[in-house]
C-alpha positions in Angstrom: -120.3 61.2 28.7 -121.6 61.7 32.3 -119.9 64.4 34.3 -118.8 63.2 37.7 -119.4 65.6 40.6 -116.6 66.1 43.1 -117.5 66.0 46.7 -116.7 68.9 49.1 -114.2 66.6 50.9 -112.4 65.6 47.7 -112.3 69.2 46.5 -110.8 70.3 49.8 -108.2 67.4 50.0 -107.1 67.9 46.3 -106.8 71.7 47.0 -104.5 71.0 50.0 -102.3 68.7 47.9 -102.0 71.5 45.3 -101.3 74.1 48.0 -98.2 72.1 49.1 -96.4 73.5 46.1 -96.5 77.0 47.8 -94.0 76.7 50.6 -95.5 79.6 52.6 -99.0 78.2 52.4 -97.6 74.7 53.2 -96.0 76.1 56.4 -99.3 77.7 57.4 -101.2 74.4 56.8 -98.7 72.4 58.8 -99.6 74.5 61.8 -103.4 74.3 61.2 -103.9 71.7 63.9 -102.2 73.7 66.6 -105.0 75.7 68.3 -102.9 78.8 69.0 -101.8 79.0 65.3 -104.8 77.6 63.5 -106.0 81.1 62.5 -103.1 81.3 60.0 -105.0 78.6 57.9 -108.4 80.3 58.1 -108.1 82.2 54.8 -107.3 78.9 53.0 -110.2 77.1 54.8 -112.7 79.9 53.9 -111.6 79.9 50.3 -112.4 76.2 50.1 -116.0 76.5 51.5 -115.2 75.5 55.1 -117.5 77.2 57.6 -115.3 78.6 60.3 -118.3 79.2 62.6 -118.8 75.4 62.9 -116.0 74.3 65.2 -116.2 70.6 64.3 -116.0 71.3 60.6 -113.2 73.9 60.9 -111.1 71.8 63.3 -111.6 68.6 61.3 -110.6 70.3 58.0 -107.6 71.9 59.8 -106.4 68.5 61.1 -106.6 66.9 57.6 -104.9 69.9 56.0 -102.1 69.7 58.6 -101.7 65.9 58.1 -101.5 66.3 54.3 -99.1 69.3 54.5 -96.8 67.3 56.9 -96.9 64.1 54.8 -94.7 63.3 51.8 -97.8 62.1 49.8 -98.3 63.6 46.4 -102.0 62.8 46.2 -104.9 61.3 48.1 -104.4 57.6 49.0 -106.6 54.6 49.2 -106.0 53.3 52.7 -108.8 53.6 55.2 -108.0 54.7 58.7 -108.4 51.2 60.1 -106.3 49.6 57.4 -103.6 52.2 57.8 -103.4 51.7 61.5 -103.1 48.0 61.2 -100.5 48.3 58.4 -98.5 50.7 60.5 -97.8 47.9 62.9 -97.7 45.1 60.3 -94.1 44.1 61.2 -94.7 43.9 64.9 -95.5 40.5 66.3 -99.1 40.0 67.5 -100.1 43.4 66.2 -103.8 42.7 66.4 -103.8 41.0 69.8 -105.8 42.7 72.5 -102.9 44.4 74.3 -100.8 45.3 71.2 -100.0 49.0 70.6 -102.1 48.9 67.4 -105.1 47.5 69.2 -104.7 50.0 72.1 -104.7 52.9 69.7 -107.8 51.5 67.9 -109.6 51.1 71.2 -108.7 54.6 72.3 -110.0 55.9 68.9 -113.3 54.1 69.2 -113.8 55.2 72.8 -114.1 58.8 71.7 -117.5 60.4 72.2 -117.0 63.9 70.7 -115.4 65.4 67.7 -113.0 67.4 69.9 -111.8 64.3 71.7 -111.5 62.4 68.5 -109.3 65.0 66.9 -107.0 65.1 69.9 -106.6 61.3 69.7 -106.3 61.2 66.0 -103.6 63.8 65.6 -100.7 61.6 66.9 -102.2 58.5 65.2 -102.0 60.3 61.8 -98.4 61.3 62.5 -97.5 57.7 63.4 -99.2 56.3 60.3 -97.3 58.8 58.1 -94.0 58.0 59.7 -94.5 54.2 59.5 -96.0 53.9 56.1 -93.9 55.8 53.5 -95.5 55.4 50.1 -98.8 54.1 51.5 -101.2 56.9 52.2 -104.6 57.5 53.7 -107.7 58.3 51.9 -108.0 61.7 53.4 -111.2 62.5 51.6 -113.0 59.6 53.2 -111.5 60.3 56.6 -112.6 64.0 56.4 -116.1 62.9 55.5 -116.1 60.5 58.6 -114.9 63.4 60.8 -117.6 65.7 59.6 -120.2 63.0 60.2 -118.9 62.1 63.6 -120.7 64.9 65.4 -124.0 63.2 64.5 -124.6 60.8 67.4 -126.4 58.3 65.1 -123.3 58.2 62.8 -120.6 57.7 65.5 -121.3 54.0 66.1 -121.3 53.3 62.3 -118.0 55.1 61.8 -116.4 53.3 64.8 -117.6 49.9 63.4 -116.1 50.8 60.0 -112.7 51.6 61.6 -112.8 48.3 63.6 -113.9 46.2 60.7 -111.1 47.8 58.5 -108.5 47.2 61.2 -109.3 43.5 61.8 -110.5 42.9 58.3 -106.9 43.3 57.0 -105.8 40.4 59.2 -108.6 38.1 58.1 -110.0 38.0 61.6 -113.7 38.1 62.4 -115.2 40.5 64.9 
């Protein structure tokens, strides 16, 4: 039997889900995406191999930890970011039209050119998805990997294309 290796992203995400059982730690993780309170989560981040000196890595992990701690999810989901954004507006009429709220959020997301900007835009989108999709949860491991890769300029376009394809792909539309 072949032993399957767990990625750093999956290890971190699974650890955050397990940490939700500790109410004190859960409260600290909920505040991890607030810059003035993020230091409270640093011990947890360090213990899970997050390099605090790399701002993009630290802030991305903090955002994902906060999103998981705030959600009612019991484990990592299967929805990609683009799918979840489209599904969050599924009941709205014309939710993939050019001027729909869902499309506007996607366009704002793919207009980001830095990790810092992306995290600022993504925070309310994650809250919206969690509020509108009870029971359907994001693949936080995949999203964290995308966030960590976003700082590489040659990866940004690929990640943006993935999100766009996932968003419109759920509707059967072509790009």
